[in-house]
Steps between C-alpha positions, in 0.01 A plus 500: 500500500344155505521239227321166505724205414226377266547818294674497164859615453701529182864403436732452204708184525873471444648172375550399865133580565385283212717214628359543854144499363559182300686330788213572740258308281753230413535422872122462517507262203295743294534679169538876568182688411538769237588837648243779475702770320407843378637668187804631693594152629373563856366178659203498737498301827303512821745623765477178707575290190796721408643451850436126488660450159797737527567501876760219483678682214537831685786522749809711563730461199243327276452556129206739518184351342338837416619760251635803687373344830159660433154376600201708387191530717171628366329659796126539518319755708250365748 
């Protein structure tokens, strides 16, 4: 399986995830952009952006930023 890091992934944020998202933009001196959410509270990110934003918040023993540690990929056939 191959997945392009520009592809969209979907996550649901925990409280720790919301804090990590806000902190990322706070460190940049920016207001966090509104999250793109669906009706089930899944948030859409490009994979590279997800890694960039949440990478510092994910480590052994961290408060997990994603509900049930799940990331959804929508795969397309080429």
